N, C-alpha and C positions, 0 to 999 in steps of 0.2 A: 113350440114350449115357450110362455111369456117370460118377462125375467127375472117376476116374484116370482114365479115355480122355481123355477131353476133353482134362486137361492134356498128356498123352500128346501127341496128334493138335495140340493147338495149338507145345507143344515142337516140333513135327518139322516144322511148318511153318515157324520161325522157323530151321531145320538147328540147332537144336542137342543138344548131349548132355545128358543128365541135369546132370553134372558144371557145365556151363556155366550151364544152369538153375540149377541152386545158385548161383554164382557173381554171376550176376543178383540174384539173392535178399538174397543178403550184404550185395553194393553197395545199391540201394536202401532196406535196412529196415536198411542200419546194424548187423543182428546178426550175429554172427560165427558162433551156431551150426548153421547151417542147410548139411548135408552132402548130398553125390549120395545118401547112402543115405535121407535124409529123402525128398526127389523119388522112389527108387525105393519106398519104401511108400508114397506116394498114388496112384501112377499104377499100383500091385498092389491097392488098394483097402484093404490092410492097417491104415491110418493114414488119417486123415481132416484134411485143415490147416483151422486153426481161423480166424477170423473176422479175427487178426490177416493169417498168410499169405494166403488170401484174395484180401486186398485190394493187395496186395503181388504174388500173383501175376497180378490182373487188370493191374495199372501195365506190369510185365515179360511179359507176353505180347501187353498192346495190347489190352484186351477188357474191354467193361462188369464189374461184380461179376456181375451176369445170367446171364453167359455161364459163370461157373461156380457158380451157385447151388448148394448141397448138396441143396437139394431137385428131385426129377428132374422133378416136375409143371411147378413154375418155368419150370426151363430148357430142358423142350418148348417153351413156351410163348413163351419170347423166342427159343428156333432160329426157332418156326415165324413170330411176327411178322417175322425179317430176312427169311427166303424169301417172306412175303406181298410184303414191298416190294419183291423182289428178281425181280417177277415183271416183265416187258418192258411198257411202259408204252401199247403199242400193237401190233395186228396188224402183222406186217412188211410185207406185202400194202399197209397203210393210209400207213405211212410212206413207201413210194416211190410211191404214187402220188400225195403230197403234196407229194414232192422233184422229181417232173417235173411235177406243172402248175406249181409257183413256176419253176423253172427253164423253162419256157413262156411265162408270163405277165410283165409289166414288173417289170424288175428292185426289188428296196428298196431307198431310197437310204439314207445311213447313219445322218441325222434319223429316217427308220420305224426303224431298231433301235435308237436311243437310248429312240425313244417306248416302244418293246417293252422296253427293260432297267427301267425306270421304272417300267413296268405291273408287272411282276413282279416287283422291288423291291417296292410297295406289298400287291401279291398273296399273295404269302409269307406275311407278318406277317399274314395272316384264314385263309386257305387251305389245305386240309389236302397235305400232299407227294408224295400220290397223283392229285390234284387238275395239282397243277404239275410234277409228271414227266410228264405225259402231257404239256402242254401245252408244256411246256420239246423234250421230245422232237422233234417236229415243225418247230420253229421251229429247232435246229439241226441239224436235215437238209439247212433250207434254206439256213441262215445257211452251213453248211460250204462249199457252193457259190462263195462271194462272200467267200472269205479273200486277196483280192487287195491288199489296203491294212493299212497297221499301228491305223489307226479299225476298219477290220470286226473287227481280231485281239484289238483292246482291247474291245470289245462282246467278242467272243464266250469272252475271258477269265470278263469277269463272268458270264456267262449258266454257261460250264460251272463254275462255283465254285458256282453256285446250287442246278445239277442234282446235283453232289456232294452238299449238303447235302438232297438228297431219299432219300438212301441213308442208314444209319444209321452211324456212326463206327467202331465194331466191324467191318462188315463189311469189313475191309481189300484187301479188291480191287475193289470199288465204291468207294465215296467218298474214300478215298486216292487210288485213280488217278485217278478223277477230278479231284479238288484238284492230280496233279502235271502233268497236260494242262492244266488251265487254267493254272498258273506257268510252262509255254513257250508259251502260248498269251499271255499277257501280254509274256512277255520280246521276243514277234517284234512287241509293240505300241508297242517303243522308248518307253514313258511309264513313268518311273519311278513314277508315282502309282500305275498300275492295279499292277504287279509289288511296290511294299508291299499294297496294298489285298486280291488275289487270296491270297499269303501270310497276311497278316493274317488274313483270315477265314478261309481254313481252319483257322489255328492258336488261333483262338478257338471255332469250332464242334467242334473234337476236344476241347479243354481243358475247356469245359462238360461235354460227354458224358464225359471222362473214358476216353477210347479213345486207342488210337495215338499213345502219350504221346511216343516216341522222334520219330513224324514229326511229330507238330506241334509238338515241341520247333524240330526242324530250322526247319521253314518261318518258324516265327518269326524265328531267328536270322538265317535269310537276308532277312526283309522289314529287320529295324532295320540289318542291314550296304547293304542301298541304298542309301536316304536317314534322316539324321539328320532331314529337317525333320517339324515337327511336322503328323499327318493322319492320317485315319481308319483307315488300314491300319498305321500304327506303334502307334496306342491300341490296337487289335484284337491286333497281337502282344505289346504288352506286357500286357495283362489277360489273354490265353493263355497264356503262360507264366507267369503267378504265380497263373492255377489251376493249372497242372502243379506248381507249386512245391508250393502244399498241398495236391494229393493225394500227393505222395511226401512230407508233411511238414517243409517247410520253411517251417517258417511267418514267419520271418526275411524269407527271399528272397522269398517272397510278398508279403508287406507292403511291402517297397521297391522291388517291382514296381508295385504297385497306385500308391504315390503318384508313381511316374514318370508312370505312366500317366494318373493324374490329372489333373500337370501337361501332358501332351498336348490334355487333354480340353478344358483351360482354353482352349487357345487353337483345337483344332479341332472340338469339339463340334457337335451337328447342330442348325438348327430343324427340320428338317423332323422330324414324329412318327411319321410312320407308314410305312417303309420299311425296307426288309432292308440298305438299302446305308446307312443314316444311324446313327449313334449321338448319339441327344437327351437330356436329362439324367436319366428313367425308366430307359433303356437301361443305362447306364452302371452307376446301382444293384441294378438287376436282377444284372449281374456284380456287384457290390461286395457284392450280400447272397447269392448261392450261395457267396462264396469264401469271406466273414468267419464262415458258416456250418459251411462244410468246418474251416475253422480252431478254431472254436468258439469267436470273436469276438463275444458276444451284443451287445453295445453298438452294435458297426460295424453289426450285420445289420440290428438294429431301427431304428439311423438310416435308414440304405439302404431299408430294406423300408416307412419313415415316405415318406422324400420320392418312391421310386419309383411307390409306391400315390396318391400325391396326383398324381404328372402324368402316369398313365399315362392314355391314351384308351380311354374305355369300349370304342373299339369292337374289342379287343384282348383279350380277357377272357381266353385264353390264357397270355399274361402273369401277369396278376393271379393264378393257378392257382399258375405258376412261386411266385411270391412266396410263398402259403401253404405250399408242397413247403418249400421254404426255411424258413421258420419249423419245420416238422414233423425237419428233420434237425436242426435246433439245438436241437429237444428231447431228440433222441437223444444229440447232443451233450453235453446237459450232465446225462445221466444216466436220463432218463425216456423208456426206452426204446418200450414197448408203447404209452404215451401220443402220443411221436410220431410212428410208425409210424401209428398208427390217426387223429391229425388228417392228417398226409398224404394216408395214402389217403381221405379223407372230402373233402380240398382236390380228389383227383381227380377224383375220382368225380362230382363237382360239376359238371363242364365236360361236356358232351355229349360221347358218347364220339365223334363225328364230330371233332369239336374236337382230341381227342388226336394227341400226337405221340410219336414213338419217345424221344423227349428226355427227353416229362418220364415216360416209363413206365423209361427208365434210369435217371432221378434217385428214383424209387420204387427202383426194384431197389437202388440206393447208399444210402439211407435204410434197406431194411429188413437189408443188410449192414453197418450201419456198427457 
């Protein structure tokens, strides 16, 4: 599929005219010269959008830059990756069998599900998305039969959020749909902490990936409106909004949100080091590292990378790769594009292939297209 066709199909998915897309681009880029005729030329292949417009097209159309990569080979690779992860995690017959076997056996208690929740939080940090997806699919089939108390809805909301994270944020029909269902589940838990956490976690996941930014912003705003109490959910929402602001070019807004996030972290940061449901010191600095690299703030980025590296558990090499790739992005931002791309690619290649994630691939694409 050529780039013009991709732009047109994404535009039509949003239900927009060429003029509406041009208006959206003017809004986010603060560049008044883009017109409907420019969009038409792109879609007809008469002109190719440059790096500046590719970035803003990705923001407006809510896809990673890779999906708009001008190189058809790279774009095809990305779409193949998305398709591969979207394959059903287990055969339908196996899931049905598992569900009935659980229904015929002793009903798992709420304590059992809380233990499962804790285990998934730890496993997600080290295992690949495909394995987590398969296991979660089986457990969610069982759990959905037990959603008769607010406590069960709270567990379901967190597991559904984690399940959504096993799909790329750019696949708006899957990741975002799971995040939205998780918010409804959290609302049925009558637990504001869970309601804020689910929305905040989804916001930072999408913001870090640079995907579905309008959805991410909406979820973050909902989280912040539910409660002003310092919590991990509020922290995630603030940092998610900071990344959205950075991607949109609002450096002042991004730094203001980050500073507010740091104040929340000082109160609610985690002692737990290896759980997706925690934000310890090293993880807060991974978030800060990417944000500063996106803004071209070398001093802040280097400080965050140093603190994160010093505190990162050795059992989590994937996050060390994130930090190295942030350095590559920083090099590109400072003007050394070939050197930065080479540095980031080398860091990614050093990580065993089975530990690669779609988030890392999307980060690589962001660096290449910066």
